[in-house]
C-alpha angles and dihedrals in degrees: 000000000000093000121124124193139184127203117216123187114207139131116287094251091054092048092050091050091048089052092050090048089051095242089121134037095206142357142195109228140174106233145127127264090237092055093050094044088056088063105067091184093069131086109205137181126189110237104171141005128188139152126261114234137195122249110211128185110245094239092055116104090234090064089082093062124095092209132016129215125205089250089058088064093062110120092012124122107246132204100210126206115249115290089242094064132095089228090059091052092046093050093046090051091050092048090049093048090054094043094246122148101197121221098232117202092184144320122243142161091203109103093195089060090052089053093048095047094048090045089056091050093245097129150321119283141192133224141151112275095254093046091046090055089056099045103035112105127206086265092066142059129213113227127179124231115256118254093270093059107037113148124185131206107219119187118202133185108225136186135161116277089231090060095050093100094046102117097239094044091044091053091048096046090047088054091050093048089052098048105027 
């Protein structure tokens, strides 16, 4: 009772900065534990973890594989995640480590666009496993990364350490501690 809230959808970096600037009391972000540990002013709690997968058009030769390595993506047209995302940075690092210069069709944070472009055989995309199940058309196949290239999407709830005793934040973090 007597609590108002507002949901804001932004990239994780923007949400973290809004939290630091005191425009938010809490945020759900995609991040890594190492990144959050480096910020001693944050309280964080892991909420969800799942693997990223590759969405491949059915007429692509990679569609026959059960798992795909980063090297398998050499010479393929790629639909990259937005430059602002952790997934983009992770993929670029993996491409660089394997000496691959990806042929990027476009970059987008819109998962429905990834589904449409892969469905039209315009490139290979990436999504978390649950999102991929929703956006993958009958013209595509979802294939996991091989064991050398596994990437996880981890969602955390974060708030500032100094807000942890604020009654609303305390009640919410107690709830998270109990159920997650």
